[in-house]
N, C-alpha and C positions, 0 to 999 in steps of 0.2 A: 504494500500499500503506501504510494508516493502522495505525501501530504501536499505537494507544490505542485502536482502534475495531474492528479486524478481530478474527474470533475467534482465541483463542488457540493453537488445534489448528491452524488453519490458516496461522498465522504460523509455527508451528514446522515444519511440513512445507515451507513457502516458502524457508525459512533452512536447512532440515537438509538435503535434497537437493544445492542448490548447492553448500553449503560442505564437505560429504563430497566431491562428485564434483570440486571443485576440489583437495581434499587427495589426493584418488586420481591425478590427473592430474599432480600436482607431484611425489610419489613416483615415478610412474613415468618421467616425461623426467628425473629427477635419477638413477634407475637407469641408463636408457640411455647418460647421462654415462659412466658408470664402465664399461660394457659397451663402448661405442665407443673408451674410451681404453684398455681392456684388450686388446681386439683389432686396432686400429689402431696404437698406441703401442708396448705392452707392459709388462711389471712395472714398470719404473722410472715410467711414465707413470700406473699406477694408484697406486703409491706417491707420487708428487707430489699426486694429486688428493686424497689422505688429509690431506695437509699443507695444501691449500686448505680443507678444512673449516671450520676456526675462523675462516677471515675471512668465508666465508659468517654464520657464527654472530655474528659482529661486526654486518655490515649489516643482518641481520635484527633482530639486538637494537636497533639505533637505530630502524629503521622499527617496529617493534613498541611500542616505549616511546613512540613519539608517537601513534602508531595507535591502539592498544588505550586507552591514558589518554585520548586526545582524544574517541574515541568513546564511552568511558564517560561522559561530562560532557554530551557534545552529546545523548545519548539521556536523561539525567537532566534536563537544562534542557528538553527537549520534552516530556518527562512531566510537567513544570510548567506546561506551556502558554508558556514564555517563549523565543522563539524568536530574541530578540536574544541572549540569553544563550548559547543554545545556538551560534550564529555567532560569538561570541566567543570560545568555547573551540575552536572550527574553527580559528578564526585562530590562535590562541596556540599550537596543535599544529602547524599548519603552520610558522609562524614558528620553533617548536623544533626541527622535523624539518628546515629548512633549513638553519640554524645548524650543527647536528649533522652535517648532509652535508658542508657546507663545511669542518668541521673534521677530521671523520674523511678526507675525501677530500684534503686537504693534507698530513695525518700519514704516509698512505699512501705519497702520491707522494715525500716526501720522504725517508721511511724504509723503503721497501719491503723493501729488501735485509735488513736487521736485523730486520726483522717476520718476514719469512719464517724466517729461522734461529731467532728465538723459538719459533716453531710447529712448528719440527723438521727445516727443510730443512738438509742437509748438503751437500759439494762435490758429492757424485754425483747428487745431486737438485736443485740448484740451477738448472740450465740448464731442466729440463722444468717446474718451479714457476713461473720468470720466462716462460715462455712461455706458460703458460696464464694466470697470473694478473695479468702487466702488463696485458692487454687488459681485464680485470676492473676493476682498480683506475683506468683511464682512464675509465671507464663508471660509476663505483661510484655516483653519484647516482641512475641508474636503480634500482638494487639496493636503494637505501635508500627511494626515495620509491615504489615501487611496494608493499611491503606497508604502508607509512603508508596509502596510497590503498586499497589494498583493504579495509583497516579502515573508513576512512572513507565510501566508496561504499557497503559493505554497511549501514553504520549508517543511510545515508540512504535507505534502504528500496530497494535496487537489488542483492539477492544475485545474481539472473540474471546481470547485468552483469559482476560479478566472477568468475562462473563462467566466463562465456564470454571474458572476458580472460585467464584462466588457461589454458583450452582453446586458445585461438587461440595465446599463446605457448609452450603445451607442443608444438604440432604444429610451430610454426618452427624448435624446439630440436631435436625427434626427427628431423625431415628434414634438418637442417643438420649434426646429429651423423653421418647417414650420408653426405651430399653433401661435406661438408668433410675428412672423416674418409678416406672410401675412394676414391670415385672421383678427389677433388682431393689426396688425401696430404696435408693439411695438419698433419695430427697433432695436439699439445696445443694450437696456435693455433687450428686448425679447431673443434675442440671449444668453446673458449672463444668464439668467434665465434658458433658456433651458441647458447650459453647468454645471450650480450648480445643477439642478435638476438631471441630469444623474449621477453627480460625487456622491452626497448624496445617491441615489440608490445604485451606486456600493459600498460606503461605508457600507451602512447597509445589504446589501449581504455578504460582507466580514466580517463583525462583527457576524453573524450568524454562522460562524465555531468556535466561542469559545463557543456556548451554544450545539455544538454536541459532541456525545459521541467520534468521531474519533480525537477531539481536544488534543494534547499533550503538547501544549504550558502553562505551569503553572508560575506563579508571585513567584519567589524566590528571596530572597536577596543574591546579590553576595557576595564572600568573600571578594573580594577585588573590589569595584565597580569603583574607579578610573581607575585601569588596563583593566576591562571589558571595559569601555567607550572609553578608547584609543583604544582597538582592534578593536572595531565597528568603529569607525572614519576612521582607518588606512585603514580596508578593505573595506569600502565603498565609500571611496574620489574619487577614480578614476572614479567608475560607476557613481556617482552622477554628476561628472565634465562634462560629456560628452555634455548635455544639454546646459551649459554655453558655453563652447568651441565652439559648431557647433554656436550659434548665433554671437559670437565673430568672427569667420570665415566669417560669412555672412556678417556683417557690415564692416567688412575691406575690402572684396571684392566689395560690391556692395553700402555701405554707408548706413546712416540712412534714415528711410523712408522722414524725413522732408527736407532732402537735396534733395531727388528724386521729391518730389511735387515742390521743387524750380526750377527745370532743365525742360526746355520745348522741347530739341532736339529731344526726342523720340518722340513727337507728330507730330513735322514736319517730321520725317524720316518713321512713319508709314503708310504705303500703305492704311490702312483703318482708319487712321487719328482718333484714339481713344485717349480720354485725356491722359495727361501725366500721370496723378495720378496714371493710372493703372499699373504704373511700379512698385510701391510700393508691389503689390502681390507677386512679383518674389522671394523676402526675405521670405513669409512664405511657399508659395508653393514648390519651388524647391527641399527644402529637405524633404517635408512632402510628398509629391503623385508625381508620374510621371503618367501623362495623357496618355494613350493608345491611338492607333490610332482608330478611329470610335466611338470617345465617343459621351455623350449626348449632344444634340443641348442646354443643360442649359450652358456650358461652351461656353457662347457667350461674352468672354472678352480675353482681348489681355493679353499673357503669355510670358514673356521676360525670354530667358534660359541664356541669357548672358549679359555681358555689353552692352552698346549701340553702342559704335564706332567699327565698324569693327566686328559684333556679328552675331550670329545667333538669329533671333526672330520668334517664333512660333505663327502665327496668327489664331486664330479660327473663321470661317466666321460664321457672325450673322444670314444668311439667313435660312428661316424656314423651316427645311427639319428633317428627322429623327435622321441622324447622322451630327455631325459637319464634316468640310471639313479642313485639317489641310494644310499649306502652310509653307515651310521653305525657309525664303528670307534672303539673303545675303546683310547686309546694310554695305554700304562703306560711308565714310566721304566725 
């Protein structure tokens, strides 16, 4: 795929379909994580996963910071016909990603529990948070380098490989969620293990690009390493910041998970009388996935769409039928 000579419309289609497909698969298997934990562990597990969300935001920020920033300057240099400059920016972005990976990994390993508390874990949720997140922390390099490689491999003209990596990783994740949580009954650890397996598989598939003949990413020492690092950081900062700001907006509007658990008003107002702790799933699900009408009966949980007082609450019935029945109820004080 020649980005300079191929027809623009053809390039657009060749990149659009794999990118959208990868995004959909990512949303689906992330949503399956929540379903598996909600069904297999219970409300406390769903609350713990809500607390873990900003940790994924941090690792995504680091990966996208280097990946998007590096791919921008790799593309610019190739447009200029300067392959050595392109490879130099690739080397700079990879060096930055490795440095930030070691830095973040060390920080989370040494201060994991204070970080969990910072993101909203209390004494009741801490065992669930640690059971899930400790494994994620030990394998954190894969979670940072996978989004980085996704950006770089796609910019090197291999969007289909990126889509294949995401699909394969998603299949491992979804199967692992079912197998480890239900037949094996490993709870939060099982879901975390499935997530790690999916991410590792995605990382391995992406790394295979560097052994193919189509790979044009080379390791070249930049003439001005500090300038290359600055260019990468400036170009990638805004893209990486999206995940962080999304979580900040959610907690500003809805509060932290631990605050929701302490409130019992929603349980009293809910016509189906679900435990109040189910409210915490909103922070994770609102931004991740919009449940369509006629969804599977697996979604037998209460799903809050807005704040409790004077808000719309979407209740999904738990009666055993082939498709769930949705009800929009207006609650007032």
